[in-house]
C-alpha positions in Angstrom: 87.7 120.9 120.4 86.6 123.5 122.6 86.2 126.8 120.9 87.6 129.2 123.7 88.5 132.4 122.7 90.9 134.6 125.0 87.8 137.4 125.8 85.8 134.1 126.7 88.5 132.8 129.3 89.1 135.6 130.9 84.9 136.1 131.2 85.1 132.7 132.9 88.2 133.8 135.1 86.3 136.7 136.4 83.2 134.8 136.7 85.1 132.0 139.0 87.0 134.9 141.1 83.8 136.3 141.3 81.6 133.5 142.3 84.3 131.3 144.2 86.7 134.1 145.6 90.0 134.4 145.2 90.7 132.1 148.7 88.8 129.1 147.6 89.9 129.3 143.5 93.2 127.4 143.9 91.7 124.3 146.0 88.7 124.4 143.5 91.1 125.1 140.5 93.1 121.7 142.0 90.0 119.7 142.4 88.9 120.3 138.5 92.0 119.6 137.3 92.1 115.7 139.4 88.8 115.3 137.8 89.5 116.6 134.1 92.6 114.0 134.8 90.7 110.8 136.0 88.5 111.8 132.9 91.5 111.4 130.3 92.6 108.3 131.7 89.1 106.9 132.0 88.8 107.8 128.1 92.6 106.5 127.5 91.9 103.3 128.8 88.4 102.7 127.4 90.1 103.7 123.6 92.8 101.4 124.4 90.3 98.7 125.1 88.5 99.3 121.8 92.2 99.4 119.9 93.0 95.7 121.7 89.5 94.3 120.4 90.0 95.4 117.0 93.7 94.3 116.7 91.8 90.7 117.9 89.9 90.7 115.4 92.4 91.8 112.6 94.6 88.7 114.1 91.9 86.2 113.8 91.4 87.5 110.3 95.0 86.8 109.4 94.9 84.0 111.2 92.1 82.6 108.7 93.6 83.9 106.2 97.2 82.1 106.9 95.5 78.7 107.6 93.8 79.0 103.9 97.4 79.7 102.3 99.0 77.4 104.6 96.2 74.3 103.3 96.7 75.6 99.5 100.5 75.2 100.0 100.4 72.0 101.9 97.7 70.6 99.0 99.9 71.6 96.4 103.3 70.4 97.6 101.6 67.1 98.2 100.6 66.8 95.0 104.7 67.9 93.6 105.7 65.1 96.4 105.4 62.1 94.5 106.4 63.5 91.5 109.5 64.5 93.0 110.1 61.1 94.2 109.6 59.1 91.2 112.4 61.5 89.4 115.1 60.7 92.3 114.1 57.4 92.0 114.3 57.1 88.2 117.7 59.1 88.6 119.0 56.6 91.4 118.7 54.0 89.4 120.0 55.0 86.4 123.0 55.6 88.3 125.5 53.1 87.9 127.4 51.9 91.5 130.6 53.0 89.8 129.9 56.2 89.4 128.9 57.1 93.5 132.0 58.0 95.6 133.5 55.4 97.7 133.0 55.9 101.6 136.1 58.1 103.3 138.2 56.5 105.4 137.2 57.7 109.1 140.3 60.6 110.5 139.8 58.5 113.8 141.3 54.8 114.2 138.6 52.6 115.0 140.5 51.0 118.2 141.4 54.8 119.8 139.4 54.8 123.0 136.6 56.8 123.7 136.7 60.2 124.7 134.5 60.6 128.3 134.1 63.8 130.1 131.9 63.9 132.7 132.0 67.5 134.4 129.4 66.6 137.3 126.7 69.2 138.1 127.8 72.9 138.2 126.6 75.0 141.3 124.5 77.8 141.0 127.2 80.4 142.9 130.2 78.7 141.0 132.3 81.5 139.2 132.4 82.2 135.4 135.8 83.2 135.8 138.9 82.1 137.4 140.7 84.1 140.3 144.1 84.8 138.4 141.3 85.6 135.3 139.5 88.2 138.3 142.4 90.1 139.2 144.4 90.8 135.6 140.6 91.5 134.1 140.0 94.5 136.9 143.5 96.1 137.6 141.8 98.3 140.3 140.1 95.6 142.3 143.4 93.8 142.4 145.6 97.0 143.5 142.8 97.6 146.5 143.1 94.2 147.6 147.0 94.3 148.0 148.0 92.4 144.8 149.5 94.1 141.8 147.8 94.1 138.5 149.6 91.6 135.7 
């Protein structure tokens, strides 16, 4: 980036010490570092904005391509759908009713009572585990509370 050799850097340091003075040099270098840091931050921000605009343009191009591909695929499937429906109707009409499997018996009798479960609303502060499960899950806490771990 900047082609500054060691001899050129030494010359810059000597001139800075002579012009600024050794007493104010640390403060000047600190301010110079702050200015360079702000410049880098602005450059990074500008670059990220440009990159974001490029990404958005690429996404728009991809969305247009995907929309065109989707329209092409939908047109192909709509052309093929009537042919498939016609084949299914033909196969169904050719099959005899005896060839179809008989409906299976339900494993639950029809006169069995319906099972109704109403748990009601669960409060937000309700514990997930029961107290017994919590005590056995963490035996150290159970010992500190005076209980024994099972």
